C-alpha positions in Angstrom: 0.0 0.0 0.0 1.4 3.5 -0.8 2.8 5.5 2.1 0.2 8.2 1.5 -3.2 6.6 1.6 -6.1 7.8 -0.4 -8.9 9.8 1.0 -11.2 6.8 0.7 -8.8 4.5 2.5 -8.5 7.0 5.4 -12.3 7.1 5.6 -12.4 3.3 5.7 -9.9 3.2 8.5 -12.1 5.2 10.9 -14.1 3.3 13.5 -17.6 2.3 12.4 -20.5 4.2 14.0 -23.6 2.2 14.8 -26.7 3.2 12.9 -30.3 2.2 12.9 -30.9 3.1 9.2 -32.0 0.1 7.2 -33.2 -0.4 3.7 -36.7 -1.1 5.1 -36.8 2.1 7.0 -35.2 4.2 4.3 -37.6 3.0 1.8 -40.4 5.0 3.5 -38.4 8.0 4.6 -34.8 9.2 4.1 -33.1 8.9 7.4 -29.7 10.8 7.5 -26.9 8.4 8.2 -23.8 9.3 10.2 -20.8 10.1 8.0 -18.1 7.5 7.1 -20.2 4.4 7.9 -21.0 1.2 6.1 -24.7 0.8 5.6 -26.4 -2.5 4.9 -29.1 -2.3 2.2 -31.8 -4.9 2.4 -32.0 -5.5 -1.2 -29.9 -6.3 -4.3 -27.7 -3.8 -6.1 -30.3 -3.8 -8.9 -33.0 -2.8 -6.4 -30.8 -0.1 -5.0 -30.6 1.5 -8.4 -34.4 1.6 -8.6 -35.0 2.9 -5.0 -36.4 6.5 -5.3 -35.7 7.4 -1.6 -32.6 5.7 -0.2 -29.5 7.6 0.7 -30.1 11.1 -0.5 -28.0 12.7 2.3 -25.2 10.1 2.5 -21.8 11.6 2.6 -19.1 10.9 -0.1 -17.1 7.9 0.9 -19.9 6.1 2.6 -20.2 2.5 1.6 -23.4 0.6 1.0 -23.5 -3.2 1.1 -26.3 -5.0 -0.7 -27.7 -8.4 0.0 -26.2 -9.8 -3.2 -22.7 -9.0 -1.9 -22.2 -5.9 -4.1 -20.5 -3.0 -2.4 -21.2 0.6 -3.5 -19.5 3.8 -2.5 -21.0 7.3 -2.6 -19.1 9.3 -5.2 -17.7 12.8 -4.4 -19.5 15.8 -5.9 -18.2 16.5 -9.4 -16.8 13.0 -9.9 -18.0 10.8 -12.8 -20.0 8.0 -11.1 -20.4 4.4 -12.3 -24.2 4.6 -11.7 -26.9 7.0 -10.3 -29.9 5.7 -8.4 -33.4 6.9 -8.9 -33.0 9.0 -5.8 -30.1 10.8 -7.4 -27.4 9.2 -5.4 -24.1 9.0 -7.4 -22.2 5.7 -6.7 -19.0 4.0 -7.5 -18.9 0.2 -7.8 -16.6 -1.0 -5.0 -16.6 -4.7 -5.6 -16.1 -7.5 -5.2 -18.6 -7.7 -8.0 -18.5 -5.2 -10.9 -21.0 -5.0 -13.7 -18.2 -4.7 -16.3 -14.5 -4.6 -16.5 -14.3 -0.9 -17.0 -15.7 -0.2 -13.6 -13.2 -2.5 -12.0 -10.4 -0.6 -13.8 -11.7 2.7 -12.6 -11.9 1.4 -9.0 -8.3 0.3 -9.1 -7.3 3.6 -10.6 -9.1 5.4 -7.8 -6.8 3.6 -5.4 -9.2 1.0 -4.1 -7.4 -2.1 -2.8 -8.4 -5.5 -1.5 -6.7 -8.1 0.6 -4.6 -10.7 -1.3 -6.7 -13.7 -2.1 -9.9 -11.6 -2.6 -12.0 -12.9 -5.5 -13.4 -10.2 -7.8 -15.9 -10.5 -10.6 -16.4 -8.1 -13.5 -19.2 -9.0 -15.9 -18.9 -12.7 -16.6 -15.1 -12.9 -15.7 -13.5 -13.8 -12.4 -10.3 -12.3 -11.1 -8.0 -12.9 -8.1 -6.1 -10.3 -6.1 -2.4 -11.3 -5.9 0.2 -8.8 -4.9 2.8 -9.7 -7.6 0.3 -10.3 -10.5 1.3 -8.5 -13.7 -1.1 -10.1 -16.2 -2.9 -6.8 -17.0 -1.3 -3.4 -17.5 -4.4 -1.6 -16.3 -5.1 -4.0 -13.3 -1.9 -4.3 -11.3 -1.9 -6.9 -8.6 -4.9 -8.7 -10.2 -4.9 -11.9 -12.3 -7.5 -13.9 -14.1 -9.2 -16.9 -12.5 -9.9 -19.9 -14.5 -9.3 -20.0 -18.3 -8.0 -16.7 -19.6 -10.5 -15.1 -21.9 -10.4 -12.1 -24.2 -13.0 -10.5 -22.0 -10.4 -10.5 -19.1 -8.6 -7.8 -21.2 -11.7 -6.0 -22.1 -11.7 -7.5 -25.6 -14.3 -9.5 -27.5 -14.3 -12.2 -30.2 -13.0 -12.0 -32.8 -9.6 -10.7 -31.7 -8.3 -8.3 -34.4 -4.8 -8.3 -35.9 -3.2 -5.7 -35.6 -5.8 -3.6 -33.6 -5.9 -5.9 -30.6 -2.7 -7.8 -31.0 0.2 -6.9 -33.2 0.8 -10.5 -34.4 -0.8 -13.9 -34.5 1.9 -15.2 -32.3 1.0 -12.7 -29.6 -2.5 -14.2 -29.4 -1.3 -17.7 -29.0 1.3 -16.7 -26.4 -1.4 -14.8 -24.4 -4.2 -17.4 -24.4 -2.3 -20.7 -24.7 -3.4 -24.2 -25.6 -6.1 -26.7 -24.4 -8.9 -24.1 -24.3 -12.5 -25.0 -23.5 -14.0 -21.8 -25.0 -13.3 -20.8 -28.7 -11.3 -17.8 -29.8 -11.5 -16.3 -33.3 -8.6 -14.4 -34.7 -9.4 -12.0 -37.5 -6.8 -10.4 -39.7 -8.1 -7.0 -40.6 -8.6 -5.7 -44.1 -5.5 -4.4 -45.7 -3.1 -5.9 -43.1 -0.1 -7.7 -44.6 1.6 -9.7 -41.9 5.3 -10.2 -42.0 5.3 -13.1 -39.6 3.0 -15.9 -38.7 3.2 -18.2 -35.6 4.8 -21.3 -34.1 2.9 -23.4 -31.6 3.6 -26.7 -29.9 2.5 -29.3 -27.3 -1.2 -28.8 -26.9 -4.6 -28.5 -28.5 -5.2 -25.2 -30.3 -8.2 -26.5 -32.1 -10.5 -24.0 -30.4 -8.9 -21.2 -32.3 -10.1 -20.1 -35.7 -8.1 -18.0 -38.1 -10.2 -15.7 -40.3 -9.6 -12.6 -42.4 -11.7 -9.7 -43.6 -10.0 -9.8 -47.0 -10.6 -12.8 -49.3 -6.8 -13.2 -49.6 -4.2 -12.3 -47.0 -1.0 -11.0 -48.7 2.4 -11.2 -46.9 4.4 -8.1 -46.2 7.4 -7.2 -48.3 9.2 -7.2 -44.9 8.8 -11.0 -44.7 12.2 -12.7 -44.0 13.4 -14.6 -47.0 13.8 -17.9 -45.0 10.6 -17.4 -42.9 8.0 -20.2 -42.4 4.6 -18.7 -41.9 3.1 -21.3 -39.6 4.9 -24.1 -37.6 2.9 -26.6 -35.5 4.7 -29.2 -33.4 3.0 -32.0 -31.5 -0.3 -30.2 -31.4 -3.7 -29.7 -33.0 -3.6 -26.5 -35.0 -6.2 -23.8 -35.2 -9.1 -24.1 -37.7 -7.6 -22.6 -40.9 -10.2 -20.3 -42.4 -7.8 -18.0 -44.3 -6.2 -18.0 -47.7 -2.6 -16.7 -47.6 -0.8 -15.6 -50.8 2.9 -15.4 -50.1 3.7 -13.8 -53.4 7.0 -15.7 -53.6 8.1 -14.6 -50.1 9.5 -16.8 -47.4 10.8 -20.4 -47.4 7.6 -22.4 -46.8 4.0 -21.9 -45.8 2.5 -24.3 -43.2 4.5 -27.0 -41.5 3.2 -29.9 -39.4 5.4 -32.0 -37.2 3.5 -34.8 -35.5 0.4 -32.4 -35.6 -3.1 -32.2 -37.0 -4.6 -29.3 -39.0 -8.0 -28.8 -40.6 -8.3 -26.4 -43.5 -11.7 -25.1 -44.8 -12.7 -25.3 -48.5 -11.2 -22.5 -50.6 -8.7 -21.7 -47.9 -5.0 -22.6 -47.5 -1.6 -21.2 -48.5 -0.3 -20.5 -52.0 2.7 -19.1 -53.9 5.3 -19.7 -51.2 8.9 -18.6 -51.8 11.8 -20.8 -52.7 14.4 -19.6 -50.3 16.5 -22.0 -48.3 18.1 -25.4 -49.2 16.9 -27.7 -46.4 13.5 -29.2 -45.7 11.0 -27.8 -45.8 11.6 -25.5 -48.7 9.5 -24.3 -51.6 6.4 -26.0 -50.4 3.0 -24.6 -49.3 2.3 -27.4 -46.9 4.8 -29.7 -45.2 3.2 -32.6 -43.4 5.7 -34.7 -41.5 6.2 -37.4 -38.8 2.7 -38.9 -38.4 0.9 -35.6 -39.0 -2.6 -35.3 -40.5 -3.9 -32.6 -42.8 -7.7 -32.6 -43.5 -10.2 -30.6 -45.6 -13.9 -31.3 -45.8 -14.6 -30.5 -49.5 -17.7 -28.8 -50.8 -19.4 -29.0 -54.2 -19.6 -25.6 -55.8 -21.0 -24.9 -59.2 -20.9 -28.6 -60.0 -17.3 -29.1 -59.0 -15.8 -30.6 -55.9 -13.5 -28.0 -54.3 -11.1 -28.3 -51.3 -8.0 -26.5 -49.9 -5.7 -24.3 -52.0 -2.0 -25.1 -52.2 -1.1 -23.9 -55.7 1.9 -22.1 -57.1 4.6 -23.7 -55.0 8.0 -23.5 -56.7 8.8 -27.1 -55.6 5.9 -28.9 -53.9 2.3 -27.8 -53.2 1.8 -30.5 -50.6 4.7 -32.5 -49.2 3.3 -35.5 -47.2 6.0 -37.7 -45.7 7.1 -40.0 -42.8 4.0 -41.9 -42.1 1.7 -38.9 -42.4 -1.8 -38.7 -43.9 -3.9 -36.2 -45.7 -7.6 -36.1 -46.7 -7.8 -33.3 -49.3 -10.4 -34.1 -52.0 -10.8 -31.3 -54.5 -7.5 -29.7 -53.6 -6.1 -27.0 -56.0 -2.5 -28.0 -56.7 -1.9 -26.2 -60.0 1.2 -24.4 -61.1 3.7 -26.3 -58.8 7.2 -27.6 -59.3 8.2 -25.1 -62.0 11.3 -23.7 -60.3 13.9 -26.0 -61.8 16.6 -24.7 -59.6 15.3 -27.3 -57.1 15.6 -30.0 -59.8 13.0 -31.9 -61.7 11.7 -34.2 -59.0 8.9 -32.1 -57.6 5.1 -32.1 -57.9 1.9 -30.6 -56.8 1.4 -33.5 -54.5 4.6 -35.2 -53.2 4.0 -38.3 -51.1 6.7 -40.5 -49.6 7.9 -42.8 -46.8 4.9 -44.7 -45.8 2.2 -42.0 -46.1 -1.4 -42.1 -47.2 -3.4 -39.4 -49.1 -7.0 -39.1 -50.2 -7.0 -36.6 -53.1 -10.0 -37.5 -55.2 -11.1 -34.7 -57.5 -7.8 -32.8 -57.0 -6.7 -30.4 -59.8 -3.1 -30.0 -61.0 -3.4 -27.7 -64.1 0.0 -26.3 -65.2 2.1 -28.1 -62.6 5.4 -29.7 -63.8 4.2 -32.9 -62.3 0.9 -33.8 -60.7 1.7 -36.6 -58.2 5.0 -38.1 -57.1 4.5 -41.2 -54.9 7.1 -43.5 -53.3 6.6 -46.1 -50.7 3.1 -44.7 -50.1 -0.5 -44.8 -51.3 -2.6 -42.1 -53.0 -6.2 -42.1 -54.1 -6.7 -39.4 -56.8 -9.8 -40.6 -58.6 -11.5 -38.1 -60.9 -8.5 -35.8 -60.8 -7.7 -33.2 -63.4 -4.1 -33.3 -64.6 -4.6 -31.3 -67.7 -1.5 -29.6 -69.0 1.0 -31.2 -66.6 4.2 -32.3 -68.2 4.0 -35.4 -66.1 0.7 -36.4 -64.5 2.0 -39.2 -62.2 5.3 -40.8 -61.1 5.1 -43.8 -58.9 8.1 -46.0 -57.7 9.4 -48.0 -54.7 6.0 -49.7 -54.4 4.2 -46.4 -54.5 0.6 -46.8 -55.5 -1.6 -44.2 -57.1 -5.3 -44.8 -58.0 -6.3 -42.2 -60.6 -9.3 -43.8 -62.3 -11.5 -41.5 -64.4 -8.8 -38.8 -64.5 -8.4 -36.2 -67.2 -4.9 -36.3 -68.7 -5.5 -34.2 -71.8 -2.6 -32.2 -73.2 -0.2 -33.9 -70.7 3.4 -35.1 -71.3 6.4 -33.9 -73.2 9.5 -35.2 -74.9 11.2 -35.4 -71.5 8.2 -36.6 -69.4 5.9 -39.6 -69.9 2.3 -38.9 -68.8 2.3 -41.8 -66.4 5.6 -43.3 -65.2 6.2 -46.4 -63.0 9.8 -46.7 -61.8 12.7 -44.2 -62.2 14.9 -45.8 -64.9 16.3 -49.2 -65.9 19.5 -48.4 -64.0 17.9 -47.7 -60.6 16.5 -50.4 -58.2 13.4 -48.3 -57.5 10.8 -49.8 -59.7 7.5 -51.5 -59.0 5.3 -48.4 -59.0 1.5 -49.1 -59.5 -0.7 -46.6 -61.3 -4.4 -47.3 -62.0 -5.8 -44.8 -64.5 -8.5 -46.8 -66.2 -11.4 -44.8 -67.7 -9.1 -41.9 -68.2 -9.0 -39.3 -70.9 -5.8 -38.9 -72.9 -6.5 -36.4 -75.8 -3.6 -34.5 -77.3 -0.9 -36.0 -75.2 2.7 -35.0 -76.0 4.6 -37.7 -74.0 4.5 -41.5 -73.8 1.2 -42.2 -72.1 2.3 -45.2 -70.0 5.9 -45.9 -69.4 7.2 -48.7 -67.0 10.7 -49.2 -65.7 11.6 -51.9 -63.3 10.4 -55.4 -62.4 6.8 -55.5 -61.1 5.9 -52.1 -62.2 2.3 -51.7 -63.5 0.2 -49.1 -65.2 -3.5 -49.7 -66.1 -5.1 -47.5 -68.7 -7.9 -49.9 -69.6 -11.2 -48.6 -71.0 -9.9 -45.2 -72.2 -13.0 -43.0 -72.0 -11.9 -39.8 -73.6 -13.8 -36.8 -72.3 -13.2 -33.1 -72.5 -14.1 -30.8 -69.6 -16.9 -28.6 -70.6 -15.7 -25.0 -70.0 -18.5 -23.1 -71.6 -22.0 -23.7 -73.0 -24.2 -21.3 -75.0 -27.4 -21.8 -76.9 -27.6 -20.2 -80.4 -30.8 -21.1 -82.2 -30.8 -24.9 -82.3 -27.1 -25.2 -81.9 -25.0 -25.6 -78.7 -21.7 -23.7 -78.8 -19.3 -25.7 -76.6 -16.0 -24.5 -75.2 -13.6 -27.4 -75.1 -10.1 -26.1 -74.7 -7.7 -27.7 -77.2 -10.3 -30.3 -78.1 -8.5 -31.8 -81.1 -11.8 -32.8 -82.8 -12.4 -32.9 -86.5 -15.6 -32.1 -88.3 -18.0 -35.0 -88.2 -16.5 -36.5 -85.0 -19.2 -37.7 -82.5 -19.4 -36.6 -78.9 -22.0 -37.0 -76.1 -22.7 -34.6 -73.2 -22.7 -35.9 -69.7 -22.7 -34.5 -66.1 -23.9 -31.0 -67.0 -25.4 -29.4 -63.8 -28.9 -28.4 -64.6 -28.4 -29.8 -68.1 -31.7 -31.7 -68.1 -32.2 -33.1 -71.6 -28.7 -32.0 -72.7 -27.2 -34.9 -70.7 -27.0 -37.8 -73.1 -27.3 -35.6 -76.1 -25.0 -37.0 -78.9 -24.2 -36.0 -82.4 -21.6 -35.0 -84.9 -19.8 -31.7 -84.3 -18.8 -28.8 -86.4 -15.5 -27.3 -85.6 -15.5 -23.5 -84.9 -11.9 -23.1 -83.8 -9.3 -24.9 -81.7 -11.3 -24.3 -78.5 -14.9 -24.4 -79.7 -17.3 -26.7 -81.5 -21.0 -26.7 -82.2 -23.4 -29.5 -81.7 -27.0 -29.8 -82.9 -29.4 -29.5 -80.0 -32.7 -30.2 -81.6 -35.4 -29.5 -79.0 -33.1 -30.1 -76.0 -32.6 -27.2 -73.7 -30.9 -26.7 -70.4 -33.0 -26.4 -67.3 -30.8 -23.7 -65.8 -28.1 -21.3 -67.0 -24.8 -23.1 -67.3 -22.2 -22.1 -64.6 -19.7 -24.8 -64.3 -19.3 -28.6 -64.9 -20.0 -31.3 -67.3 -18.0 -33.1 -70.0 -18.1 -34.1 -73.6 -17.4 -37.8 -74.2 -15.5 -38.6 -77.4 -14.8 -41.8 -79.3 -11.3 -42.5 -78.1 -8.2 -40.4 -77.5 -7.3 -38.2 -80.4 -4.3 -36.3 -81.6 -1.7 -38.0 -79.5 1.8 -37.1 -80.4 3.7 -39.8 -78.6 3.6 -43.6 -78.1 0.8 -45.1 -76.0 2.9 -47.6 -74.0 6.6 -48.5 -73.4 7.4 -51.2 -70.9 10.5 -52.8 -69.7 10.3 -55.6 -67.0 6.7 -54.7 -66.1 3.2 -54.6 -67.4 0.9 -52.1 -69.1 -2.8 -52.8 -69.4 -4.6 -50.9 -72.2 -7.5 -53.2 -73.0 -10.6 -51.9 -74.8 -9.3 -48.4 -75.6 -8.8 -46.2 -78.6 -5.9 -44.0 -79.6 -5.4 -42.0 -82.8 -2.2 -40.3 -83.8 -2.0 -36.6 -84.7 -1.5 -36.5 -88.5 1.7 -34.5 -88.3 3.4 -36.6 -85.6 6.4 -38.8 -86.6 6.4 -41.8 -84.2 8.4 -45.0 -84.4 5.9 -47.3 -82.6 2.8 -46.8 -80.5 3.4 -49.9 -78.4 6.9 -51.2 -77.3 7.4 -54.2 -75.0 11.0 -55.1 -74.2 13.1 -56.9 -71.6 10.3 -59.3 -70.5 7.8 -56.5 -70.4 4.2 -57.1 -71.4 1.5 -55.0 -72.9 -2.1 -56.4 -72.5 -4.2 -54.8 -75.2 -7.2 -56.9 -75.9 -9.7 -55.0 -78.0 -7.3 -52.0 -78.5 -7.8 -49.8 -81.5 -4.8 -48.0 -82.8 -4.9 -45.5 -85.7 -1.5 -44.4 -87.0 -3.0 -41.6 -89.2 -0.1 -42.4 -91.7 2.3 -40.6 -89.3 3.3 -43.4 -87.0 5.5 -46.1 -88.5 4.7 -49.2 -86.5 1.7 -50.1 -84.4 3.1 -52.7 -81.9 6.8 -53.8 -81.5 8.5 -56.2 -79.3 12.2 -56.5 -78.4 14.3 -58.6 -76.0 11.6 -61.1 -75.2 8.8 -58.6 -74.9 5.1 -59.6 -75.3 2.1 -57.8 -76.7 -1.5 -59.2 -76.7 -3.6 -57.6 -79.4 -6.4 -60.1 -79.7 -9.6 -58.7 -81.1 -7.9 -55.4 -81.7 -7.7 -53.1 -84.7 -4.4 -51.7 -85.9 -4.4 -49.5 -89.1 -2.9 -46.5 -90.8 0.9 -47.2 -90.1 3.5 -46.3 -92.7 5.8 -49.3 -92.2 3.9 -52.2 -90.6 1.2 -52.7 -88.0 3.3 -55.2 -86.1 7.0 -56.0 -85.8 9.2 -58.3 -83.8 12.6 -56.8 -83.6 15.8 -58.7 -82.9 16.2 -61.0 -79.9 12.8 -62.4 -80.0 9.4 -61.4 -78.5 5.9 -62.4 -79.3 2.7 -60.7 -80.4 -0.6 -62.4 -79.9 -3.1 -61.1 -82.4 -5.9 -63.7 -82.9 -9.0 -61.9 -84.2 -7.1 -58.6 -84.8 -7.9 -56.6 -87.9 -5.4 -54.6 -90.0 -5.4 -52.5 -93.1 -7.1 -54.1 -96.1 -4.9 -56.9 -97.4 -2.8 -57.3 -94.3 -2.8 -60.4 -92.1 -0.6 -61.9 -89.4 -0.3 -65.3 -87.7 -2.3 -65.6 -84.5 0.9 -65.8 -82.5 3.8 -64.0 -84.1 7.1 -65.1 -82.7 9.5 -64.8 -85.5 11.5 -61.7 -86.5 10.9 -60.6 -90.1 11.1 -57.5 -92.2 8.3 -55.8 -94.1 8.9 -54.9 -97.7 7.4 -54.8 -101.1 7.6 -57.7 -103.6 10.4 -56.1 -105.7 12.5 -55.5 -102.6 11.9 -59.0 -101.4 13.0 -60.6 -104.7 16.1 -58.4 -104.6 17.4 -59.9 -101.3 20.8 -61.4 -101.7 21.2 -65.1 -100.8 18.3 -65.3 -98.3 18.7 -68.3 -96.1 16.0 -71.1 -96.3 13.3 -70.4 -93.8 13.6 -66.6 -94.0 10.3 -64.9 -93.5 9.3 -61.4 -94.6 6.0 -59.6 -94.8 5.2 -58.7 -98.4 3.4 -55.4 -98.2 2.3 -55.7 -101.8 0.7 -59.1 -101.3 -0.4 -58.3 -97.7 0.9 -61.6 -96.3 3.9 -63.4 -95.0 6.3 -65.1 -97.4 8.8 -67.8 -96.6 11.9 -68.6 -98.7 12.1 -72.4 -99.3 15.6 -72.3 -100.7 14.5 -71.7 -104.2 11.6 -69.3 -104.3 9.3 -67.3 -102.0 6.1 -68.9 -101.0 3.2 -66.9 -99.6 1.6 -68.1 -96.4 -2.2 -68.4 -95.9 -2.9 -66.8 -92.6 -5.7 -67.4 -90.2 -7.4 -64.2 -89.1 
């Protein structure tokens, strides 16, 4: 207590003077009370305020104690009171119960003190008097009781950054983990934080991060190697913000043995690429048994989830026995900073992890998914425009059925790749991409390295995402980016939200330009204005500019599918099986368009099954067994008119015209060639060439 006590404290130290004034007596007449005394009031503090008669002549400093425990003090003339009764009595609240925090603060500032251990209540919050307490700048010697709440500071949810607290970290430091009551943290409009937060060892799931702006931009003052959010051995706050790093910092959100939920349309994008050790160049880093989760929503006919696009290396990096459930995630534009190397992806999964990423989107990423020693479900994903859609090795497994792989691949990157190379013992990747769409691919569609590797592209169901639909008279104008269709090609509409009779509508198209076609609509009309969604089903993959399958010591399944080569593409062979590799292609239809030289080729004991298939339009030969053996099974297969092959083709022979055949020098007896003029095999019997009658 200060050496010089306040006037109020000097009054309180005087001996009490007995009085007969009571609330009951004072309610009928105002009985003057002796100065400097405590008066009991037989009623609550609320009743005191409404009493029209009590205490009109009480002296300043006199205290009134109510039956609800509230203490009131008569305010001096000219002072600003906390309340005024109906009788005109000006009062201060003196505790231990205060109607609000502000009146408690004013009592402390007037010099009122309580014995250590006294419990105070202001509004709905409880406080404790403790001499050394420094929790509140405006309430020295007082600390909060129970769980610390924003209201203890005179604040209300949501807490505002930077008005209430300078940084996100300051909020977590102040209110801590394992809360029973929620706290919302709102980043105010226009604020560009330079730092984020780091939390550990506890449950922060009752916090929610929000922002007034749709996108939170990072400050130019962000440290080059900064990580925006680090969570260690904890449950993180509900992530209801979208941060755009604008290329700043080293990484976005990192989880170390932690759990985080991100809401649809929220996340972290465009992180920087500074730093050379993990994590670097990734929007989300999920490590050591961590779990990342987003509950997707269907918006405008499309499943949408979290946002992790634009990472220079990896959009999501899931590793070391971690898990993620991120359907509909936006992972586009990742892995393009080649200073990190070429091994990065929108979704990078490794070391015993599991990911559910159905309906995820990877447009424009260098690579969609890279999976090793882990499992990924990415059904119905959109990999359009990636240079490589999926790489799986070291027993990595990716299920990508019904995916869109249009315009994928390049001369350097196969669309789907199992294994690393023939020289590395990291084969046996498994990729399931049946019912996929592979229009206008520019890289090998399915390439397998390594024993046990497997890629399945059965039942190719080419479809183009519908990106626009307009009615013009009785014609539908369809926007199908880089469709690769020709006039007269047939397509069928499906999955159009509000499409009504349009779904199932089929017909021959007229080509408007490279991105638009028209389709006769007849009397069919949409039930609602088109906003988003739907697809156009076509008859097989068109305009491919690279082989369909190349396999070494593994398997590719491409049964009941169709592929047609782009007319200006110069390709050696659409199918190549070598080194005990096998291609299973029952019912496959290959169209070489006069640009590809060979339909199916084997080498080094490779095997191709083409039963009941159709192979036509190749400039050299539909089938070829190269040196060192191999076999092609083609019972029931059909070829260009006049061509035929034995049901099981196991010998190596050349294809040539009759004149070239007759010009061979000293052919050995038993030599077999395919006479392209006769359309059949011919065998040299030591004297002349004899054509073979072939079973179809």
